[in-house]
PAFI-884610 format. One record per residue (C-alpha): x, y, z; residue number from 1; residue in three letters. Coordinates in Angstrom, 1 decimal. Example, Ala and Ser with C-alpha at 12.3 -4.5 7.8 and 13.67 -1.06 7.14 Angstrom:
<drengus>
       xx       yy       zz     k     r
     12.3     -4.5      7.8     1   ALA
     13.7     -1.1      7.1     2   SER
</drengus>
This chain:
<drengus>
       xx       yy       zz     k     r
     10.4     -4.9     -4.5     1   MET
     11.3     -6.1     -8.0     2   LYS
     13.7     -3.0     -8.2     3   ARG
     11.6     -0.4     -7.7     4   GLY
      8.9     -1.6    -10.5     5   LEU
      6.5     -3.3     -8.1     6   ILE
      4.1     -1.5     -6.6     7   ALA
      3.8     -2.2     -3.1     8   ALA
      0.3     -3.8     -1.9     9   THR
     -1.4     -3.6      1.0    10   ALA
     -0.9     -6.5      4.2    11   VAL
     -3.2     -8.4      3.6    12   ALA
     -4.6     -9.4      6.7    13   GLY
     -2.7     -7.5      9.3    14   MET
     -1.2     -9.8     11.8    15   LEU
     -2.9     -9.3     15.0    16   VAL
     -0.8     -9.4     18.5    17   SER
      2.6    -10.8     17.5    18   VAL
      5.6    -10.0     20.2    19   ALA
      7.9     -7.8     18.6    20   ALA
     10.6     -9.0     21.0    21   CYS
      9.9    -12.6     20.1    22   GLY
     11.9    -15.7     20.9    23   SER
     15.2    -15.5     20.9    24   SER
     17.7    -18.4     20.8    25   SER
     19.7    -18.5     24.1    26   GLY
     22.5    -20.5     22.1    27   ASN
     25.2    -17.4     21.6    28   ALA
     28.6    -18.5     20.2    29   GLY
     29.7    -20.7     17.8    30   ALA
     29.9    -24.4     19.6    31   ASP
     25.9    -23.1     20.7    32   GLY
     25.2    -22.6     16.9    33   PHE
     26.9    -25.5     15.3    34   LYS
     24.5    -28.3     13.3    35   GLY
     21.9    -25.3     13.1    36   LYS
     20.1    -24.5     10.1    37   LYS
     18.5    -20.6      9.3    38   LEU
     15.9    -20.3      7.0    39   THR
     16.2    -16.9      4.9    40   VAL
     13.0    -16.4      2.5    41   TRP
     14.7    -14.0     -0.4    42   VAL
     12.4    -13.1     -3.7    43   MET
     13.0    -14.0     -7.1    44   SER
     15.8    -12.6     -8.7    45   GLY
     17.2    -10.9     -5.7    46   SER
     20.3    -12.7     -4.6    47   ASN
     23.0    -13.4     -7.3    48   PRO
     24.7    -16.7     -7.5    49   ALA
     28.3    -15.4     -6.3    50   GLN
     27.0    -13.6     -3.6    51   TRP
     24.7    -16.4     -2.2    52   THR
     27.7    -18.3     -2.4    53   LYS
     30.2    -16.3     -0.5    54   GLN
     27.7    -15.4      2.1    55   VAL
     26.5    -19.3      2.8    56   SER
     30.5    -20.3      3.1    57   GLU
     31.2    -17.5      5.2    58   GLN
     28.0    -18.0      7.6    59   PHE
     28.7    -21.7      8.0    60   GLN
     32.5    -20.9      9.0    61   LYS
     31.9    -18.1     11.2    62   LYS
     28.8    -20.2     13.0    63   THR
     28.8    -23.7     12.1    64   GLY
     25.2    -23.3     10.8    65   ALA
     24.0    -23.5      7.5    66   THR
     21.5    -21.3      5.6    67   VAL
     18.7    -22.5      3.6    68   GLU
     17.7    -19.4      1.0    69   PHE
     14.1    -20.0      0.0    70   LYS
     13.0    -18.0     -3.2    71   VAL
      9.9    -16.6     -3.3    72   GLN
      7.5    -15.3     -5.8    73   GLN
      6.8    -11.4     -6.0    74   TRP
      2.9    -12.9     -6.8    75   ASN
      0.9    -12.9     -3.6    76   GLY
      3.9    -12.6     -1.4    77   ILE
      1.8    -10.3      1.0    78   GLN
     -0.5    -12.8      2.3    79   GLN
      2.2    -15.3      2.5    80   LYS
      4.7    -13.6      4.3    81   LEU
      1.9    -12.3      6.6    82   SER
      1.1    -15.8      7.3    83   THR
      4.1    -17.1      7.9    84   ALA
      5.1    -14.3     10.1    85   LEU
      2.1    -15.0     12.3    86   SER
      3.1    -18.7     13.3    87   GLU
      5.1    -20.1     15.6    88   ASP
      7.8    -21.1     13.3    89   THR
      8.3    -18.4     10.8    90   PRO
     11.2    -18.3      8.5    91   PRO
     14.0    -16.6     10.6    92   ASP
     15.0    -13.8      8.2    93   VAL
     13.0    -12.5      5.2    94   VAL
     13.1    -10.4      2.2    95   GLU
     10.7     -7.4      2.5    96   ILE
     10.1     -4.8     -0.1    97   GLY
     11.7     -1.2      1.5    98   ASN
      8.1      0.3      0.9    99   THR
      6.2     -2.4      2.7   100   GLN
      8.4     -2.8      6.1   101   THR
      6.5      0.3      8.1   102   ALA
      3.0     -2.1      7.4   103   ALA
      4.9     -5.5      8.9   104   TYR
      6.9     -3.3     11.6   105   ALA
      3.1     -1.5     13.3   106   LYS
      2.0     -5.0     13.0   107   ALA
      4.4     -6.1     15.7   108   GLY
      6.0     -8.7     13.4   109   ALA
      9.7     -7.7     13.6   110   LEU
     12.6     -7.9     15.7   111   ALA
     14.2     -4.5     16.7   112   ASP
     17.5     -4.7     15.3   113   LEU
     18.7     -1.3     16.8   114   GLY
     21.8     -2.4     18.5   115   ASP
     23.0     -4.5     14.9   116   LEU
     22.7     -1.1     13.0   117   LYS
     24.9      0.4     14.9   118   LYS
     27.4     -2.3     14.9   119   GLU
     28.0     -2.7     11.2   120   ILE
     26.1      0.4      9.5   121   GLY
     27.3      3.1     10.7   122   ALA
     28.2      4.9      7.7   123   ASP
     25.3      3.8      5.3   124   TRP
     23.4      6.5      3.5   125   ASN
     20.3      8.0      5.4   126   ASP
     18.3      8.0      2.5   127   ALA
     19.1      3.8      2.4   128   PHE
     18.3      3.3      6.0   129   ASN
     15.0      5.8      6.6   130   LYS
     12.7      2.7      5.0   131   ALA
     13.9      0.7      7.3   132   ALA
     13.2      2.5     10.2   133   THR
      9.4      3.2     12.0   134   VAL
      8.4      5.6     14.6   135   ASP
     12.5      5.9     15.3   136   GLY
     13.2      2.5     15.6   137   LYS
     15.1      0.1     13.6   138   GLN
     13.1     -2.8     12.5   139   TYR
     15.0     -3.7      9.6   140   ALA
     18.5     -3.6      7.8   141   LEU
     18.7     -2.5      4.3   142   PRO
     20.1     -5.1      1.9   143   TRP
     20.2     -3.1     -1.6   144   PHE
     18.5     -0.1     -3.4   145   ALA
     18.6      1.1     -6.9   146   GLY
     17.8      4.6     -8.6   147   ASN
     16.8      5.1    -12.2   148   ARG
     19.2      6.9    -14.3   149   VAL
     19.8      7.7    -17.8   150   VAL
     20.3      4.8    -19.8   151   MET
     21.1      6.2    -23.5   152   TYR
     22.2      4.4    -27.2   153   ASN
     25.8      6.0    -28.0   154   LYS
     25.2      5.3    -31.2   155   LYS
     22.2      7.6    -31.7   156   ILE
     23.9     10.3    -29.5   157   TRP
     27.1     10.5    -31.7   158   ALA
     24.8     10.8    -34.8   159   LYS
     23.1     13.7    -33.1   160   ALA
     26.8     15.0    -32.5   161   GLY
     26.2     15.3    -28.6   162   ILE
     29.8     14.9    -27.2   163   THR
     29.3     15.2    -23.3   164   LYS
     27.2     14.1    -20.9   165   THR
     24.7     16.9    -19.8   166   PRO
     25.1     18.4    -16.3   167   ALA
     21.8     20.0    -16.3   168   THR
     18.3     19.3    -17.3   169   ARG
     18.3     22.2    -19.6   170   ALA
     21.3     20.5    -21.4   171   GLU
     19.3     17.0    -21.4   172   LEU
     16.5     18.6    -23.0   173   PHE
     18.5     20.4    -25.3   174   HIS
     20.3     17.1    -26.5   175   ASP
     16.8     15.4    -26.9   176   PHE
     16.1     17.7    -29.2   177   GLU
     19.1     17.3    -31.2   178   ALA
     18.0     13.7    -31.5   179   ILE
     14.8     14.4    -32.9   180   LYS
     16.2     16.9    -35.8   181   GLN
     19.2     15.3    -36.5   182   LYS
     18.0     11.7    -36.4   183   THR
     15.4      9.3    -37.1   184   ASP
     15.4      8.3    -33.6   185   ALA
     12.8      8.6    -30.8   186   GLU
     14.4     11.0    -28.2   187   PRO
     12.6      9.6    -24.8   188   LEU
     10.8      6.4    -24.6   189   TYR
      8.6      7.5    -21.3   190   LEU
      5.2      6.4    -21.2   191   PRO
      2.5      8.4    -19.6   192   GLY
      2.3      6.2    -16.1   193   GLN
      6.2      5.8    -15.2   194   ASN
      5.2      6.4    -11.5   195   TRP
      8.3      5.8     -9.6   196   TYR
      9.8      8.1    -11.9   197   PHE
      7.1     10.7    -10.9   198   LEU
      7.9     10.2     -7.0   199   ASP
     11.7     10.8     -7.7   200   GLY
     10.6     13.9     -9.6   201   LEU
      8.3     14.8     -6.0   202   THR
     11.1     14.1     -4.1   203   ILE
     13.2     16.6     -6.0   204   GLY
     10.6     19.6     -5.8   205   THR
     10.4     18.4     -2.0   206   GLY
      6.4     17.5     -2.3   207   ALA
      5.1     15.7      0.6   208   GLN
      2.4     12.9     -1.2   209   LEU
      0.3     13.3      2.1   210   VAL
     -0.3     15.3      5.1   211   LYS
     -2.1     15.0      8.6   212   LYS
     -5.7     16.3      9.0   213   GLU
     -7.7     15.7     12.4   214   GLY
     -5.0     12.6     12.7   215   GLY
     -5.6     10.8     10.0   216   LYS
     -3.1     10.6      6.8   217   TRP
     -4.7     11.9      3.3   218   VAL
     -4.0     12.9     -0.1   219   SER
     -1.9     16.0     -0.4   220   ASN
     -1.5     15.6     -4.4   221   PHE
     -2.6     19.4     -4.6   222   GLY
      0.4     20.5     -3.3   223   ASP
      2.0     23.2     -6.0   224   PRO
      5.1     21.1     -5.1   225   LYS
      3.7     17.7     -6.6   226   VAL
      1.9     19.9     -9.8   227   ALA
      5.3     21.2    -10.5   228   LYS
      7.1     17.8    -10.6   229   ALA
      4.3     16.8    -12.8   230   MET
      5.1     19.7    -15.0   231   ASP
      8.8     18.6    -15.6   232   ILE
      7.2     15.1    -15.7   233   TYR
      5.5     16.6    -18.6   234   ARG
      8.2     18.4    -20.1   235   GLN
     10.2     14.8    -20.4   236   TYR
      7.5     12.7    -21.9   237   GLN
      6.8     15.5    -24.8   238   ALA
     10.1     14.2    -26.4   239   PHE
      8.6     10.6    -26.3   240   SER
      5.8      9.2    -28.8   241   THR
      5.3      6.4    -26.1   242   ALA
      1.4      5.7    -24.8   243   PRO
      0.1      8.2    -22.1   244   LYS
     -1.9      5.7    -20.5   245   ASN
      0.7      2.7    -20.3   246   LYS
      3.5      2.4    -17.6   247   ASP
      7.1      1.2    -18.3   248   GLU
      5.9     -2.4    -18.1   249   ALA
      3.5     -2.7    -20.7   250   THR
      5.2     -2.9    -22.9   251   PRO
      8.6     -3.4    -21.3   252   GLN
     10.4     -0.6    -22.2   253   GLN
     13.7     -2.1    -22.2   254   ALA
     12.4     -4.0    -25.4   255   GLU
     11.4     -1.4    -26.8   256   ILE
     15.4      0.2    -26.4   257   PHE
     16.3     -2.9    -28.0   258   ALA
     15.3     -2.1    -31.0   259   LYS
     17.9      0.7    -31.8   260   GLY
     15.6      3.1    -32.6   261   LYS
     15.1      4.8    -28.9   262   THR
     17.6      7.7    -27.8   263   GLY
     17.2      6.9    -24.2   264   ALA
     15.4      5.6    -21.3   265   LEU
     14.7      7.0    -17.9   266   ILE
     15.7      3.3    -16.3   267   ALA
     17.1      0.8    -13.6   268   MET
     20.4     -0.5    -14.2   269   GLY
     19.5     -4.2    -14.9   270   TYR
     17.1     -3.1    -17.6   271   GLU
     19.8     -3.0    -20.1   272   ALA
     20.3     -7.1    -19.6   273   ALA
     16.5     -7.1    -20.5   274   THR
     17.6     -5.2    -23.8   275   ALA
     20.4     -7.1    -24.8   276   ILE
     18.8    -10.2    -24.0   277   LYS
     16.4     -8.9    -26.3   278   THR
     19.2     -7.9    -29.4   279   ASN
     22.5     -8.9    -27.9   280   PRO
     23.6     -6.5    -30.9   281   ALA
     22.8     -3.3    -28.8   282   ILE
     25.6     -4.6    -26.3   283   LYS
     28.2     -2.2    -27.3   284   ASP
     26.0      0.6    -28.0   285   ASP
     24.4      1.3    -24.1   286   ILE
     25.8      3.6    -21.7   287   GLY
     24.5      5.6    -18.9   288   PHE
     24.6      8.5    -16.8   289   PHE
     23.0     10.3    -13.8   290   THR
     19.8     11.8    -14.5   291   ILE
     20.9     15.7    -14.2   292   PRO
     18.6     18.6    -12.1   293   GLY
     18.2     21.8    -12.7   294   GLU
     21.1     22.7    -11.8   295   SER
     24.6     21.3    -12.4   296   ALA
     26.2     19.3     -9.5   297   GLY
     22.5     18.3     -8.2   298   LYS
     21.1     15.5     -9.7   299   PRO
     17.4     14.8    -10.3   300   GLU
     15.3     13.6     -7.3   301   GLY
     15.2     10.0     -7.7   302   VAL
     12.8      7.1     -6.0   303   PHE
     15.3      4.2     -3.8   304   LEU
     13.6      1.3     -4.9   305   GLY
     14.9     -2.2     -3.0   306   GLY
     14.7     -4.4     -0.3   307   SER
     15.1     -4.6      3.5   308   ASN
     16.3     -7.8      5.5   309   PHE
     14.3     -8.3      8.6   310   ALA
     14.2    -10.9     11.5   311   VAL
     10.9    -12.6     12.4   312   ALA
      9.8    -11.5     15.7   313   GLY
      8.3    -14.8     16.5   314   MET
     11.5    -16.5     15.3   315   GLY
     13.0    -18.8     17.3   316   LYS
     16.8    -18.0     16.2   317   ASN
     17.0    -14.4     16.6   318   GLN
     21.0    -14.7     17.4   319   GLU
     21.9    -16.7     14.6   320   LEU
     19.6    -14.8     12.1   321   ALA
     21.8    -11.8     13.4   322   LYS
     25.0    -13.4     13.0   323   GLU
     23.8    -13.9      9.6   324   PHE
     23.0    -10.6      8.6   325   LEU
     26.3     -9.5     10.3   326   LYS
     27.8    -11.7      7.2   327   VAL
     25.5    -11.1      4.5   328   ALA
     25.3     -7.2      5.1   329   LEU
     29.3     -6.6      5.7   330   SER
     31.3     -4.4      3.3   331   LYS
     32.3     -7.2      1.8   332   ASP
     29.0     -8.6      1.0   333   ASN
     27.7     -5.7      0.1   334   ASP
     30.2     -4.8     -2.3   335   ALA
     29.5     -8.1     -4.3   336   GLN
     25.7     -7.1     -4.5   337   MET
     26.9     -3.6     -6.0   338   VAL
     29.6     -5.5     -8.6   339   ARG
     27.5     -8.5     -9.5   340   GLU
     23.8     -7.2     -9.5   341   ALA
     24.5     -3.0    -10.2   342   GLY
     23.2     -1.8     -6.9   343   TRP
     23.8      1.6     -5.7   344   THR
     26.4      1.8     -3.2   345   PRO
     24.8      2.4      0.7   346   LYS
     28.1      3.8      1.9   347   SER
     31.3      5.6      0.7   348   PRO
     33.2      2.8      1.1   349   ALA
     30.8      1.1     -1.7   350   LEU
     32.0      3.5     -3.9   351   THR
     34.9      1.5     -5.5   352   GLY
     32.4     -1.6     -5.6   353   ALA
     31.0      0.3     -8.5   354   ALA
     33.4      1.1    -10.7   355   LYS
     33.5     -1.7    -12.7   356   GLY
     29.3     -1.6    -13.4   357   ASN
     28.8      1.3    -15.4   358   PRO
     24.9      1.3    -14.2   359   ALA
     25.9      1.6    -10.4   360   ALA
     28.3      4.4    -11.4   361   THR
     25.5      6.9    -12.8   362   ALA
     22.9      6.0     -9.9   363   ALA
     25.3      6.6     -7.0   364   ALA
     25.4     10.7     -7.5   365   PRO
     21.8     11.0     -7.2   366   ALA
     21.2      8.3     -4.4   367   ALA
     23.7     10.0     -2.1   368   GLU
     22.4     13.4     -3.2   369   LYS
     19.0     13.3     -4.4   370   SER
     17.5     10.1     -2.9   371   GLY
     14.1      9.1     -1.4   372   GLY
     11.5      7.0     -1.0   373   THR
      7.4      7.0     -1.1   374   THR
      5.9      7.9      2.2   375   PRO
      6.9      5.7      4.8   376   LEU
      4.0      5.0      6.8   377   ILE
      2.2      1.4      7.1   378   PRO
     -1.1      3.0      5.2   379   GLN
      1.0      3.7      1.7   380   TRP
      0.7      0.3      0.9   381   ALA
     -2.5      0.1     -0.1   382   ALA
     -2.2      3.1     -1.9   383   VAL
     -0.2      1.7     -4.9   384   GLU
     -2.7     -1.5     -5.3   385   ASN
     -3.9     -2.0     -8.8   386   VAL
     -5.3     -0.1     -9.4   387   PRO
     -3.1      2.6     -8.7   388   ASN
     -4.8      6.1     -8.8   389   PRO
     -1.6      8.2     -9.2   390   ILE
     -0.8      6.6    -12.5   391   LYS
     -4.8      8.1    -13.6   392   ASN
     -3.4     11.4    -12.5   393   TYR
     -0.4     11.2    -14.4   394   MET
     -2.3     10.4    -17.6   395   THR
     -4.9     13.1    -16.8   396   ALA
     -2.3     15.8    -16.8   397   VAL
     -0.5     14.7    -20.0   398   LEU
     -3.6     14.9    -21.5   399   ASN
     -4.0     18.3    -20.6   400   GLY
     -6.1     18.5    -17.5   401   LYS
     -4.9     21.1    -15.1   402   ALA
     -3.0     19.3    -12.1   403   PRO
     -4.9     20.4     -9.3   404   ALA
     -8.0     19.4    -11.1   405   ASP
     -6.7     16.0    -11.8   406   ALA
     -5.6     15.8     -7.9   407   ALA
     -8.9     16.4     -7.0   408   LYS
    -10.2     13.9     -9.2   409   ASP
     -8.2     10.8     -7.5   410   ILE
     -8.5     12.7     -4.0   411   GLU
    -11.4     10.2     -2.5   412   SER
     -9.9      7.1     -3.6   413   GLU
     -6.4      8.0     -2.2   414   LEU
     -7.9      9.0      1.0   415   ASN
     -9.6      5.8      1.2   416   ALA
     -7.0      3.5      0.8   417   ARG
     -4.9      5.6      3.3   418   LEU
     -7.6      5.2      5.9   419   ALA
     -7.2      1.3      5.6   420   LYS
     -5.7     -0.4      8.4   421   GLN
</drengus>
């Protein structure tokens, strides 16, 4: 996923009868791999330059083989990846959005990586790894993930007389009120359809977005815990003048922040780069802190959006692919992803790597204590297809409709999407 902002899409033309066991290279050991080339599909913007360089060098030194990274575009990737994984010569390793992994695993397109996970990922945060498993089996390995933080304008907060980081949601709202009263800035820019922020709030309230009825998954948006999360969102949004019928990418909220008239965003850490590109003068004014929850010490619930690495079930170089994953997902290279791209540390051993990146430092506590994902079922991919009915639910509630009534309005559409196989 493009940092949690890209909605998961349905896997077009689900793969049929793809052997999950695949075909493994019988040439184990460095001598057997020498001269081979491994093909790895990564999405545009996922593999930072230094990480790519050191992984390539380490992989070649270890195996004698080379790796070719083929960069793919998000637009149309589901159809392209579905087709590629069903062919006799698929890419050896693929990046898959963490909310999309279950669909490919259920289709039998991915190799089982359980043994490899035990070898290199024993200390990974469960919240990161959960999206790489299906029915208790490990069909992918978590590469990176990130979660939202408060990105704020230090100058505006200082002008409002705010001198310490809020420890609770109530304190955060108090700070927003101070900005509203003491400055000419908008306290918070939060459009009405920031769906992944709402998903984090539902994680915090313990809501389940789907439930089983008659052996089928159906909508559970009528759950009072979903309504509670939406009410928290409404309280946040009351500090914003952003449109209630738009999302954070329409327009890009970081570009709004760059104008210097916004106190804060609920943002991914990489959005700071967008703001700075838009207005370089704002660079020294940007700060980050963990989104505080209802009580001190327990952050707000957050959606962990990111990507997994998987090995093609029909791949001919599975053993070499696993050697690549050992290198790419080593602690050294995972730390490089945190330092270079600002992703959230996925294990305690990587905490130190976040110290040089303030966004990653701010994201880590919530990821560890309050992180989660959307429902990890293959059918969920269809739910977030454009137009996403959940966004209509959000706008309706913000415009005054009771959450239960708004949930009822989208129930049939959600159920129809959940029924797709």
